[in-house]
C-alpha positions as CSV (number, residue, x, y, z in Angstrom):
1,M,-20.6,5.4,18.5
2,Y,-22.1,5.8,15.0
3,P,-25.8,5.6,14.2
4,L,-27.1,2.5,12.5
5,Q,-27.2,2.7,8.7
6,N,-29.9,1.3,6.5
7,S,-27.7,-1.6,5.6
8,D,-27.0,-2.4,9.3
9,P,-29.0,-5.1,11.2
10,T,-31.2,-3.9,14.0
11,A,-31.1,-7.1,16.0
12,M,-28.8,-10.1,16.2
13,G,-30.0,-13.1,18.1
14,R,-31.5,-11.8,21.3
15,Y,-29.6,-8.6,21.1
16,R,-31.2,-5.3,20.0
17,L,-28.5,-3.3,18.3
18,I,-28.3,0.4,19.3
19,G,-25.4,1.8,17.3
20,R,-22.2,0.8,15.5
21,L,-18.9,0.9,17.5
22,G,-16.6,0.3,14.5
23,S,-16.1,-1.6,11.3
24,G,-13.4,-3.1,9.2
25,G,-12.7,-5.6,6.5
26,M,-13.8,-8.6,8.6
27,G,-17.0,-7.3,10.1
28,S,-18.7,-4.6,12.2
29,V,-19.1,-4.3,16.0
30,Y,-22.3,-3.0,17.4
31,L,-23.5,-1.9,20.9
32,G,-26.3,-4.3,21.7
33,R,-28.6,-4.9,24.7
34,T,-30.4,-8.0,25.8
35,P,-34.2,-7.9,26.6
36,G,-33.1,-7.4,30.2
37,G,-30.9,-4.4,29.3
38,R,-27.5,-6.0,29.6
39,P,-25.0,-4.2,27.2
40,A,-22.8,-6.3,25.0
41,A,-20.4,-5.7,22.1
42,V,-21.8,-7.7,19.2
43,K,-19.5,-8.5,16.3
44,V,-21.1,-9.5,13.0
45,I,-19.2,-10.9,10.1
46,N,-19.6,-8.9,6.9
47,S,-22.2,-10.2,4.5
48,H,-19.8,-10.9,1.7
49,L,-17.7,-13.1,4.1
50,Q,-20.6,-15.1,5.5
51,H,-19.9,-18.0,3.1
52,D,-16.1,-17.6,3.0
53,P,-14.5,-20.7,4.5
54,A,-11.3,-18.9,5.5
55,A,-13.1,-16.0,7.1
56,L,-15.5,-18.3,9.0
57,E,-12.6,-20.4,10.2
58,R,-10.9,-17.3,11.6
59,F,-14.1,-16.1,13.2
60,R,-14.8,-19.5,14.8
61,R,-11.2,-19.4,16.1
62,E,-11.8,-16.1,17.7
63,V,-14.9,-17.4,19.4
64,E,-13.1,-20.4,20.6
65,T,-10.2,-18.3,21.9
66,L,-12.5,-16.0,23.8
67,G,-14.4,-19.0,25.2
68,T,-11.1,-20.4,26.5
69,V,-9.4,-17.3,27.9
70,R,-10.9,-15.5,30.8
71,N,-9.2,-13.3,33.4
72,A,-9.6,-9.9,34.9
73,F,-7.8,-8.2,32.0
74,T,-9.8,-9.6,29.0
75,A,-13.4,-9.2,27.9
76,A,-15.4,-12.4,28.3
77,L,-17.4,-14.1,25.6
78,I,-21.2,-14.1,26.3
79,D,-22.9,-15.6,23.3
80,A,-22.2,-16.6,19.7
81,E,-23.7,-18.0,16.6
82,V,-21.1,-20.0,14.6
83,D,-23.3,-22.6,12.9
84,T,-26.0,-20.7,11.0
85,P,-25.6,-17.4,9.1
86,P,-25.6,-14.6,9.9
87,F,-22.5,-15.3,12.1
88,W,-21.9,-13.2,15.2
89,M,-20.7,-13.2,18.7
90,A,-21.3,-11.1,21.8
91,T,-18.7,-10.2,24.4
92,E,-18.8,-8.1,27.5
93,Y,-19.1,-4.5,26.7
94,V,-16.1,-2.7,28.3
95,P,-16.8,1.0,28.4
96,G,-13.7,3.3,28.5
97,P,-11.3,4.9,26.2
98,T,-8.5,3.0,24.4
99,L,-4.9,3.5,25.5
100,A,-4.3,5.2,22.2
101,D,-7.1,7.8,22.8
102,A,-6.0,8.3,26.4
103,V,-2.4,9.1,25.5
104,E,-3.5,11.5,22.8
105,A,-5.9,13.2,25.1
106,S,-3.7,13.6,28.2
107,G,-0.1,12.8,27.1
108,P,2.3,10.1,28.3
109,F,1.5,8.2,31.5
110,P,3.4,8.7,34.8
111,V,6.0,6.1,35.1
112,D,4.5,4.4,38.2
113,L,1.1,4.1,36.5
114,G,2.7,2.9,33.2
115,R,4.5,0.1,35.1
116,A,1.3,-0.8,36.8
117,V,-0.5,-1.0,33.5
118,L,2.3,-3.1,32.1
119,A,2.1,-5.5,35.0
120,A,-1.7,-5.9,34.6
121,L,-1.5,-6.5,30.9
122,A,1.4,-8.9,31.3
123,E,-0.7,-10.8,33.9
124,G,-3.5,-11.1,31.4
125,L,-1.2,-12.1,28.6
126,A,0.4,-14.8,30.8
127,D,-3.1,-16.4,31.2
128,V,-3.7,-16.1,27.4
129,H,-0.4,-18.0,26.8
130,V,-1.1,-20.6,29.4
131,H,-4.1,-21.6,27.3
132,G,-1.9,-22.0,24.2
133,V,-3.2,-18.9,22.6
134,L,-1.3,-16.0,20.9
135,H,-3.0,-12.6,20.7
136,R,-0.9,-11.4,17.7
137,D,-2.2,-7.8,17.6
138,I,-1.4,-6.1,20.9
139,K,-1.3,-2.3,20.4
140,P,-2.7,0.8,22.1
141,Q,-6.0,0.6,20.2
142,N,-6.6,-2.9,21.5
143,I,-6.4,-1.9,25.2
144,I,-9.4,-0.4,26.9
145,L,-8.9,1.6,30.1
146,S,-12.0,0.6,32.1
147,A,-13.2,1.5,35.5
148,T,-11.9,-1.9,36.7
149,G,-8.5,-1.6,35.0
150,P,-6.9,-2.1,31.6
151,Q,-8.6,-4.7,29.4
152,L,-7.0,-6.5,26.4
153,I,-9.5,-6.8,23.6
154,D,-9.8,-8.0,20.0
155,F,-8.6,-11.5,19.6
156,G,-9.7,-11.4,15.9
157,I,-6.3,-12.7,14.6
158,A,-5.4,-14.8,17.7
159,R,-4.5,-18.4,17.2
160,S,-3.2,-21.3,19.1
161,D,0.2,-22.7,18.5
162,E,-1.4,-25.9,17.1
163,M,-3.3,-24.0,14.5
164,A,-0.4,-22.7,12.4
165,N,-1.7,-24.5,9.4
166,I,-4.7,-22.2,9.2
167,T,-2.5,-19.1,8.9
168,Q,-2.2,-17.8,5.4
169,V,1.0,-18.9,3.8
170,G,3.6,-16.1,3.8
171,A,1.3,-13.7,5.6
172,A,2.7,-11.9,8.6
173,I,-0.3,-10.8,10.5
174,G,-0.4,-7.9,12.9
175,T,0.1,-4.1,13.0
176,P,3.3,-2.6,11.6
177,G,5.3,-0.8,14.3
178,F,4.1,-3.5,16.8
179,M,5.1,-6.6,14.9
180,A,8.2,-8.4,16.1
181,P,11.2,-8.6,13.9
182,E,10.9,-12.4,13.5
183,T,7.3,-11.9,12.3
184,L,8.3,-9.3,9.8
185,T,11.3,-11.2,8.4
186,R,10.3,-14.8,8.7
187,G,6.5,-14.8,9.3
188,E,7.1,-16.4,12.7
189,A,4.8,-15.7,15.7
190,G,5.0,-17.1,19.2
191,P,4.6,-15.9,22.8
192,P,7.7,-13.7,22.5
193,S,6.1,-11.8,19.6
194,D,3.2,-10.8,21.9
195,V,5.8,-9.7,24.5
196,F,7.5,-7.5,21.9
197,A,4.2,-5.9,21.0
198,L,3.5,-5.3,24.7
199,G,6.9,-3.6,25.1
200,V,6.4,-1.3,22.1
201,T,2.9,-0.5,23.4
202,M,4.3,0.5,26.8
203,A,7.0,2.6,25.1
204,Y,4.2,4.6,23.4
205,C,2.3,4.8,26.7
206,L,5.3,6.4,28.5
207,T,6.6,8.6,25.7
208,G,3.5,9.5,23.7
209,R,5.6,8.9,20.5
210,P,5.6,6.1,17.9
211,P,8.5,3.9,19.2
212,Y,9.8,3.4,15.7
213,G,9.0,6.8,14.3
214,Q,6.6,7.8,11.6
215,G,6.8,7.1,7.9
216,S,5.7,4.5,5.3
217,L,4.9,1.0,6.4
218,A,8.1,-0.2,4.8
219,T,10.1,2.5,6.7
220,V,8.6,1.7,10.0
221,S,9.1,-2.1,9.5
222,Y,12.7,-1.6,8.5
223,R,13.4,0.4,11.7
224,T,11.6,-2.3,13.7
225,V,14.0,-4.9,12.4
226,H,17.2,-2.9,12.4
227,E,16.9,-0.1,15.0
228,E,16.1,0.2,18.7
229,M,12.9,1.7,20.2
230,D,12.9,5.4,21.0
231,L,12.9,5.4,24.8
232,A,14.2,8.9,25.3
233,G,12.9,10.4,28.6
234,V,11.9,7.1,30.2
235,P,13.7,6.4,33.5
236,A,16.6,4.0,33.1
237,E,15.1,1.1,35.1
238,T,11.8,1.2,33.2
239,A,13.6,1.8,29.9
240,E,15.7,-1.3,30.5
241,L,12.6,-3.4,31.2
242,I,10.9,-2.2,28.0
243,A,14.0,-2.7,26.0
244,R,14.2,-6.3,27.2
245,C,10.6,-6.8,26.0
246,G,11.6,-5.3,22.6
247,H,14.8,-7.3,22.2
248,K,15.5,-8.3,18.6
249,D,16.2,-11.9,19.7
250,P,12.9,-13.5,20.9
251,V,14.8,-15.8,23.2
252,Q,16.0,-12.8,25.2
253,R,12.6,-11.4,25.9
254,P,11.1,-12.1,29.4
255,A,8.0,-14.2,29.7
256,P,4.8,-12.3,30.7
257,Q,4.9,-13.7,34.3
258,R,8.5,-12.5,34.6
259,I,7.5,-9.1,33.5
260,V,4.9,-9.0,36.3
261,E,7.7,-9.8,38.8
262,L,10.1,-7.2,37.3
263,C,7.4,-4.5,37.5
264,D,7.2,-5.1,41.3
265,N,4.0,-3.3,41.2
266,E,2.2,-2.0,44.4
267,T,0.1,0.6,42.6
268,D,-3.7,0.4,42.7
269,I,-4.4,1.3,39.1
270,V,-8.1,2.3,39.3
271,S,-7.6,4.5,42.4
272,H,-4.5,6.2,40.9
273,P,-5.3,9.9,40.5
274,A,-3.6,10.0,37.1
275,Y,-5.6,7.0,35.9
276,Q,-8.9,8.6,36.9
277,R,-7.9,11.9,35.3
278,I,-6.8,10.2,32.1
279,I,-10.1,8.3,31.8
280,A,-12.1,11.4,32.4
281,M,-10.1,13.5,29.9
282,A,-10.2,10.8,27.2
283,S,-13.9,10.2,27.8
284,A,-14.6,13.9,27.5
285,S,-12.6,14.0,24.3
286,A,-14.5,11.1,22.9
287,A,-17.9,12.6,23.8
288,A,-17.0,15.9,22.1
289,A,-15.9,14.0,19.0
290,A,-18.9,11.6,18.8
291,P,-21.3,12.0,15.9
292,P,-25.0,12.3,16.7
293,T,-26.8,9.0,17.1
294,V,-30.3,10.3,16.1
295,P,-31.6,9.2,12.7
296,A,-30.3,11.2,9.7
297,Q,-32.7,13.9,8.5
298,P,-33.4,14.6,4.9
299,A,-31.1,17.2,3.3
300,S,-32.6,20.6,3.0
301,H,-31.0,20.9,-0.5
302,P,-30.8,18.5,-3.4
303,S,-27.2,17.7,-2.6
304,A,-24.5,18.4,0.0
305,P,-21.3,20.3,-0.8
306,T,-19.8,19.2,-4.0
307,P,-16.2,18.2,-4.6
308,S,-13.5,20.4,-6.1
309,A,-14.6,22.5,-9.0
310,S,-12.0,21.0,-11.3
311,A,-13.7,17.6,-11.3
312,T,-15.5,16.8,-14.5
313,L,-18.6,14.7,-15.1
314,V,-18.9,12.6,-18.1
315,S,-22.0,10.4,-18.8
316,P,-21.3,7.8,-21.5
317,D,-24.4,6.0,-22.7
318,A,-22.7,2.7,-23.3
319,P,-21.0,0.8,-20.5
320,T,-17.3,0.5,-20.9
321,R,-15.8,-3.0,-21.0
322,I,-12.1,-2.9,-20.3
323,G,-9.4,-4.8,-18.5
324,V,-9.0,-6.0,-15.0
325,A,-7.8,-5.3,-11.5
326,P,-9.3,-7.1,-8.6
327,P,-11.3,-5.6,-5.7
328,G,-9.9,-3.2,-3.0
329,A,-7.4,-3.4,-0.2
330,P,-6.8,-6.5,1.9
331,G,-5.4,-5.0,4.8
332,P,-4.7,-4.8,6.3
333,A,-6.8,-4.7,5.7
334,Q,-9.3,-7.2,4.8
335,A,-8.6,-8.8,8.1
336,T,-9.0,-5.6,10.0
337,A,-10.5,-6.5,13.3
338,V,-12.7,-3.9,14.9
339,Q,-12.3,-2.8,18.5
340,T,-14.8,-2.2,21.3
341,R,-14.6,1.5,22.0
342,Y,-15.9,3.8,24.7
343,V,-19.4,5.0,23.9
344,P,-20.3,8.3,25.3
345,P,-23.9,9.1,26.2
346,S,-26.1,9.6,23.2
347,P,-26.9,13.3,22.4
348,Q,-30.4,14.5,22.4
349,P,-32.1,15.2,19.1
350,G,-31.2,18.7,17.8
351,P,-29.3,20.4,15.1
352,A,-26.8,18.4,13.1
353,A,-23.4,18.2,14.8
354,A,-20.2,19.5,13.4
355,P,-17.9,17.0,11.7
356,P,-16.4,14.9,14.5
357,R,-12.8,15.5,15.6
358,R,-10.4,12.7,15.0
359,T,-9.4,10.5,18.0
360,G,-6.4,8.4,18.4
361,P,-2.9,9.2,17.1
362,A,-2.9,9.5,13.3
363,W,0.3,7.5,12.9
364,L,-1.5,4.6,14.6
365,R,-4.8,5.0,13.0
366,R,-3.4,4.8,9.5
367,M,-1.6,1.5,10.1
368,P,-3.4,-1.4,8.5
369,L,-3.9,-4.6,10.6
370,I,-2.5,-7.1,8.2
371,A,1.1,-6.9,7.0
372,T,2.3,-9.4,4.4
373,G,6.0,-10.0,4.4
374,A,9.0,-8.1,5.7
375,A,7.8,-4.7,4.5
376,A,4.6,-5.1,6.5
377,A,2.3,-3.8,3.8
378,V,-0.4,-5.7,2.2
379,A,-1.2,-2.9,-0.2
380,A,-4.5,-2.0,-1.7
381,V,-5.1,-3.2,-5.2
382,V,-2.0,-2.5,-7.3
383,A,-2.9,-2.4,-11.0
384,T,-0.5,-1.7,-13.9
385,A,0.0,-2.2,-17.6
386,V,-0.9,-5.9,-17.4
387,A,-4.6,-4.9,-17.6
388,M,-6.4,-6.4,-20.6
389,E,-7.3,-4.5,-23.7
390,G,-10.7,-2.7,-24.1
391,S,-12.3,0.6,-25.0
392,G,-14.3,3.4,-23.4
393,S,-15.4,6.8,-24.3
394,G,-17.9,9.5,-23.4
395,S,-18.7,13.1,-23.9
396,E,-18.5,15.7,-21.2
397,A,-21.8,16.9,-19.7
398,K,-22.5,20.6,-19.1
399,D,-22.4,20.2,-15.3
400,P,-18.7,20.4,-14.5
401,R,-19.0,18.7,-11.1
402,P,-20.5,15.3,-10.1
403,S,-23.1,15.4,-7.5
404,V,-21.9,14.4,-4.1
405,S,-24.7,13.9,-1.5
406,R,-25.1,12.9,2.1
407,D,-27.3,9.8,2.7
408,A,-30.6,10.8,4.1
409,A,-33.3,8.6,5.7
410,D,-37.0,9.2,5.9
411,P,-37.5,10.2,9.6
412,G,-40.9,8.5,9.6
413,T,-39.8,5.1,8.2
414,G,-36.1,5.1,8.7
415,K,-35.8,4.0,5.1
416,K,-33.9,5.8,2.3
417,P,-36.0,7.1,-0.5
418,A,-35.9,5.3,-3.8
419,R,-33.1,6.3,-6.1
420,D,-33.9,9.0,-8.5
421,G,-34.8,7.5,-11.8
422,R,-33.0,10.4,-13.5
423,L,-29.6,9.3,-12.2
424,P,-27.2,8.7,-15.0
425,Q,-26.5,5.1,-16.0
426,S,-22.8,5.8,-15.6
427,L,-20.6,8.6,-14.3
428,T,-17.0,9.5,-15.1
429,V,-15.1,11.8,-12.7
430,R,-11.9,13.5,-13.6
431,A,-9.2,14.4,-11.1
432,P,-8.6,16.2,-8.8
433,W,-11.8,15.3,-6.8
434,T,-12.5,14.9,-3.1
435,M,-15.3,13.4,-1.1
436,E,-15.6,13.9,2.6
437,A,-16.9,11.6,5.3
438,G,-20.7,11.2,5.0
439,Q,-20.8,12.0,1.3
440,S,-21.5,9.8,-1.6
441,L,-21.2,9.7,-5.4
442,E,-24.1,8.0,-7.2
443,A,-25.1,6.6,-10.5
444,A,-28.2,4.5,-11.3
445,H,-26.6,1.1,-10.4
446,V,-23.8,1.8,-8.0
447,K,-22.9,4.3,-5.3
448,L,-19.5,5.1,-3.8
449,V,-19.8,6.2,-0.2
450,M,-17.3,7.6,2.2
451,Q,-18.9,6.5,5.4
452,E,-18.7,8.4,8.7
453,D,-16.7,5.6,10.2
454,G,-14.0,6.1,7.6
455,N,-14.7,3.1,5.4
456,L,-15.0,3.6,1.6
457,V,-17.7,1.3,0.3
458,A,-19.6,0.6,-2.9
459,R,-23.3,-0.1,-2.8
460,D,-25.6,-1.5,-5.5
461,E,-29.1,-0.2,-6.4
462,R,-30.6,-2.2,-3.5
463,D,-28.2,-0.3,-1.2
464,E,-26.4,-3.5,-0.4
465,Q,-22.7,-3.3,0.1
466,V,-20.7,-5.0,-2.7
467,W,-17.2,-3.8,-2.0
468,E,-15.2,-2.0,0.7
469,A,-11.7,-0.6,1.2
470,G,-11.8,-1.8,4.8
471,T,-10.6,1.5,6.3
472,S,-11.7,3.1,9.5
473,G,-11.2,6.4,11.3
474,R,-12.9,9.7,11.9
475,D,-12.7,12.7,9.5
476,Q,-11.4,10.6,6.7
477,K,-11.9,11.4,3.0
478,V,-11.3,9.9,-0.4
479,V,-9.3,11.8,-2.9
480,F,-9.0,11.0,-6.6
481,Q,-5.6,12.5,-7.4
482,E,-4.3,13.9,-10.7
483,D,-1.8,11.1,-10.9
484,G,-4.7,8.6,-11.1
485,N,-4.5,7.3,-7.6
486,L,-7.7,6.9,-5.6
487,V,-6.7,7.4,-1.9
488,V,-8.4,7.3,1.4
489,Q,-6.7,9.9,3.7
490,D,-7.0,10.4,7.4
491,A,-7.6,13.7,9.2
492,E,-4.0,14.7,8.7
493,D,-4.1,14.0,5.0
494,R,-2.0,10.9,5.2
495,S,-2.8,7.9,3.1
496,V,-4.4,4.9,4.8
497,W,-5.5,3.1,1.6
498,T,-4.8,3.5,-2.1
499,T,-5.5,1.8,-5.4
500,H,-1.8,2.2,-6.3
501,T,-2.8,3.4,-9.7
502,S,-0.6,6.5,-9.8
503,S,1.4,7.4,-12.9
504,E,3.4,10.5,-13.9
505,Q,1.4,10.6,-17.2
506,G,-1.9,11.1,-15.3
507,G,-5.0,11.0,-17.5
508,A,-6.9,8.5,-15.5
509,V,-10.6,8.8,-14.8
510,L,-12.9,7.3,-12.1
511,E,-16.0,5.5,-13.5
512,L,-19.3,4.4,-11.9
513,R,-20.7,2.0,-14.5
514,A,-24.1,0.6,-15.5
515,D,-22.9,-2.9,-14.5
516,G,-22.4,-1.8,-10.9
517,V,-18.6,-1.6,-11.1
518,V,-16.5,1.2,-9.9
519,A,-13.2,1.4,-11.9
520,V,-10.2,3.6,-12.4
521,V,-9.4,3.7,-16.1
522,R,-6.4,5.0,-18.0
523,D,-6.0,4.8,-21.8
524,G,-9.0,2.6,-22.2
525,K,-7.8,0.1,-19.7
526,D,-9.1,-0.8,-16.2
527,I,-6.3,-0.4,-13.7
528,F,-8.6,-0.9,-10.7
529,R,-12.0,-2.5,-10.4
530,T,-14.3,-3.2,-7.4
531,S,-15.2,-6.6,-8.9
532,P,-13.1,-9.1,-11.0
533,D,-13.5,-9.1,-14.8
534,P,-15.5,-12.2,-15.9
535,A,-13.3,-12.2,-19.1
536,L,-10.3,-13.2,-17.1
537,P,-9.0,-16.7,-18.0
538,Q,-9.4,-19.5,-15.5
539,T,-5.7,-20.3,-16.0
540,L,-2.8,-18.4,-17.4
541,T,0.6,-19.7,-18.5
542,V,3.6,-17.3,-18.4
543,Q,6.6,-18.1,-20.5
544,A,10.2,-17.1,-19.6
545,R,11.6,-14.5,-19.7
546,R,9.0,-12.4,-17.8
547,T,9.8,-9.4,-15.5
548,L,7.5,-7.8,-13.0
549,Q,8.6,-4.4,-11.9
550,A,7.2,-2.7,-8.8
551,N,3.4,-2.5,-9.0
552,E,3.2,-4.9,-12.0
553,F,1.3,-8.2,-11.9
554,V,0.0,-11.1,-13.9
555,Q,-3.5,-12.3,-13.2
556,A,-6.0,-15.1,-13.9
557,A,-9.5,-15.5,-12.6
558,H,-8.5,-16.9,-9.2
559,V,-5.0,-15.7,-8.5
560,K,-2.9,-12.6,-9.1
561,L,0.9,-12.5,-8.7
562,L,1.9,-9.0,-7.8
563,M,5.3,-7.4,-7.3
564,Q,4.5,-4.8,-4.6
565,E,6.1,-1.4,-4.2
566,D,7.5,-2.6,-0.8
567,G,9.6,-5.3,-2.5
568,N,7.3,-8.2,-1.5
569,L,6.1,-10.6,-4.2
570,V,2.6,-11.6,-3.2
571,A,-0.1,-13.9,-4.5
572,Y,-3.7,-12.8,-4.0
573,D,-6.9,-14.8,-4.5
574,E,-10.1,-13.6,-6.3
575,R,-11.2,-11.9,-3.1
576,N,-7.8,-10.0,-3.0
577,Q,-6.7,-11.9,0.1
578,P,-3.0,-12.7,0.3
579,T,-2.3,-16.5,0.0
580,W,1.5,-16.5,-0.4
581,A,4.4,-14.1,-0.2
582,S,8.2,-14.1,-0.8
583,R,8.6,-12.1,2.4
584,T,11.1,-9.8,0.7
585,S,11.4,-6.0,1.3
586,G,13.1,-3.1,-0.4
587,E,12.6,-0.3,-2.9
588,N,12.6,-0.9,-6.7
589,Y,12.7,-4.7,-6.3
590,K,11.6,-6.8,-9.3
591,A,10.6,-10.4,-9.9
592,V,12.0,-12.2,-12.9
593,F,10.8,-15.6,-14.3
594,Q,14.1,-16.6,-15.9
595,E,14.8,-18.8,-18.9
596,D,16.2,-21.5,-16.6
597,G,12.8,-21.8,-14.9
598,N,13.8,-20.0,-11.7
599,L,11.5,-17.3,-10.3
600,V,13.8,-14.7,-8.6
601,V,13.3,-11.5,-6.7
602,Y,16.1,-9.0,-7.3
603,T,17.1,-5.8,-5.5
604,A,17.5,-2.5,-7.3
605,D,21.2,-3.5,-7.8
606,D,20.2,-6.8,-9.4
607,K,21.2,-8.9,-6.4
608,P,19.0,-12.0,-5.9
609,V,17.3,-12.0,-2.4
610,W,14.8,-14.8,-3.0
611,A,14.2,-17.6,-5.5
612,T,12.1,-20.7,-6.0
613,N,15.3,-22.6,-6.7
614,T,13.8,-24.3,-9.8
615,G,16.5,-23.4,-12.2
616,Y,17.6,-26.0,-14.8
617,P,20.1,-25.4,-17.6
618,E,17.8,-27.1,-20.2
619,G,15.0,-24.6,-19.5
620,G,11.5,-25.2,-20.8
621,A,9.7,-24.4,-17.5
622,V,6.5,-22.4,-17.4
623,L,4.8,-20.3,-14.6
624,E,1.2,-21.3,-14.3
625,L,-1.6,-19.3,-12.5
626,R,-4.1,-22.0,-11.7
627,A,-7.9,-22.3,-11.3
628,D,-7.4,-23.6,-7.7
629,G,-5.9,-20.2,-6.7
630,A,-2.3,-21.3,-6.5
631,F,0.6,-20.7,-8.9
632,S,3.2,-23.3,-9.9
633,I,6.3,-23.8,-11.9
634,T,6.2,-26.9,-14.1
635,Q,8.6,-28.5,-16.6
636,D,7.5,-31.2,-19.0
637,G,4.5,-32.0,-16.7
638,R,6.6,-32.1,-13.5
639,E,5.7,-29.7,-10.8
640,L,8.8,-28.0,-9.6
641,Y,7.2,-25.4,-7.3
642,L,3.7,-24.9,-5.8
643,S,2.8,-21.7,-3.9
644,S,0.3,-23.5,-1.6
645,D,3.0,-25.9,-0.5
646,T,4.1,-24.5,2.9
647,S,7.2,-26.6,2.8
648,S,8.5,-24.8,-0.3
């Protein structure tokens, strides 16, 4: 559990909030207590989403789901506020480690215990499906091993079969490595998709390995579609059952109730010696890794350890007005649902603890929650040469290193001191530069913070969050690389979020500006921004012939059309949420708006793999990025294609 920050609420409804259990792009989860002392997991929607209709619809759907589903293997809904902001809900607090933490702490489960856990989860899933609800994100991190047995948590992206119209067009939602092939390739999700994820989860439980190996999101997704799970070392009978759950054809997968029957379980999970030992080991590991929950003390020195010595500080007097790239990562983001995790006893006040050890397997922690299209990667902001023209300059200051500090609160008031009036109006950082968890980089009007929970956020001069990467995990850091990429890395130095602003030419700088914007700039152009550029046109008309290579995009105020590195052509709204996708996947793909009016995605070998089928010999069509957030192809006033039309 993480201590409350100054920006965190201290109460929600009748619940007094004690600490933060986790956070993501959608919201934060806190440990709360009623006046009578009953613990609860309180999930609060992020402030910038409190008035977002799509986010609120999803949140209300989660509340409705939890209110409908109740069995021995799911956490029950206790209370919720869905009518008046701030919006929140409270569920049963289920203490215990996640399955992911347990496997990392103690290794693979014994086969008999693994089959018992599979039977229990399948029984819970059967009840979920009976109510017409899909979970859509079953994975080891969403399974709590409690004193009463395994619990399936986090219905943040669940939906009923009747609510398919609410799902983002072209968005395949889930976690790469656990998403079913039909979800990756066609965006389809049904009860068999949950069964697939359950099978993959149990493969991990019994082997301790990622069932489809490690690698990029595109690589893991490709293996999921084309290769079989790694079940080496699993006894034949159990391996056959798991393989059936992971069958490529959803029709061939057994229903959850049939899985219960096939497990033929007679094992008492909670009294199983291995289960008790696993919980104890994982709990001890979590306790050792937990950061202190006492209020932060003021730093004894003006600033904490600084970043690498090669970083350079520049303080231009005039704010730089340049081009555009929209805010940070979606995904996975932005719909990253947070989990209810085991909370060890709070340590007593004392010396500051050492940096926490990571928990949970790194390959799983670094997977975003949302995956758009077949490559299963809703990337962070990808900005390229389509940025608008502008200018920016500054002279280097004498101090070669920007100040990186740890947030400190006044122990008497719990409030942060006022920002130093001597802070520069703007800062420019040159690569390479690194900022560890708990550190921040600050100018007069904006602060970039690498939080202890692993989320990279920007805060304004009132210390209110204005942007976030939506990442989470212990011992994470942010690195501004020499190639111009701003990257959040996990404890094993693997990327979990990136601005996708890398270039062999290098030369990019990171700017904290007087207007409160954080930007990555190269050659006088913004290639990443934490807020949209107000100079963007409300609409944009693209003439043929126009080609978007990987990482290139065209953008108006309310929609951006991006050709991602993973081969997926994706439309994003002004909040950088995906609204449409071609669902294509491959390296070095490109999108071409042709003279005949056809928008086509081509492979590296110039083979078409997707098209709008709007080609006419007479030509004359245009591609329009519209003020309503959609894009369309029109010819002589006739609409030939509309991205928001799900029938297209």
